[in-house]
C-alpha positions, -999 to 999 in steps of 0.1 A, spaced: 269 -278 459 245 -308 451 259 -349 455 249 -373 432 236 -404 452 263 -436 449 251 -468 439 267 -501 442 265 -519 408 276 -557 403 285 -571 367 264 -584 346 284 -617 347 284 -617 388 257 -649 397 241 -644 431 226 -683 431 255 -707 439 245 -740 435 211 -758 445 210 -774 475 204 -811 472 201 -824 513 171 -847 520 150 -815 538 157 -795 504 148 -825 480 112 -827 506 104 -795 499 103 -795 463 70 -815 471 57 -782 480 70 -763 456 101 -750 474 132 -749 464 165 -744 485 194 -724 470 229 -717 482 237 -683 472 263 -653 476 266 -639 514 259 -602 491 226 -614 480 189 -602 486 158 -607 478 155 -584 452 185 -596 434 176 -635 435 140 -627 426 154 -609 394 179 -639 388 154 -667 390 127 -649 368 160 -643 346 175 -679 345 144 -702 352 116 -681 336 98 -685 368 79 -659 391 85 -669 427 59 -659 454 84 -659 484 119 -659 492 132 -664 525 167 -662 532 188 -680 559 227 -670 572 241 -704 586 267 -695 614 300 -715 613 307 -745 632 332 -761 653 339 -796 652 364 -823 662 388 -835 634 411 -865 647 413 -850 680 420 -817 669 393 -785 666 387 -774 633 356 -749 614 329 -758 591 322 -721 574 290 -710 572 269 -700 543 236 -686 535 209 -703 517 173 -695 501 145 -708 500 124 -699 470 85 -708 471 67 -708 436 34 -710 428 10 -742 421 16 -751 386 55 -737 384 87 -757 385 122 -755 384 141 -783 377 174 -782 394 183 -822 402 
């Protein structure tokens, strides 16, 4: 008896890119053809490459993914938590551009 390989599929409407990050550091990085996006926790480089190609019609040369951890903060004298997130730094070749801002 042979087993068929199981694959996990995401619906066609699922999107891995949540929103562009518009921090001071991210805006400065656009001068170097690097764009920063907040992405879904399930996203990987292959998914992001396909989605950027489909959405923005540009081909990324490099994608770096960073998982930022949760932060414990004090608010009004009580401990609180800021949720962590996953971000992707997408590098494009010279001449390509993404209008995110």
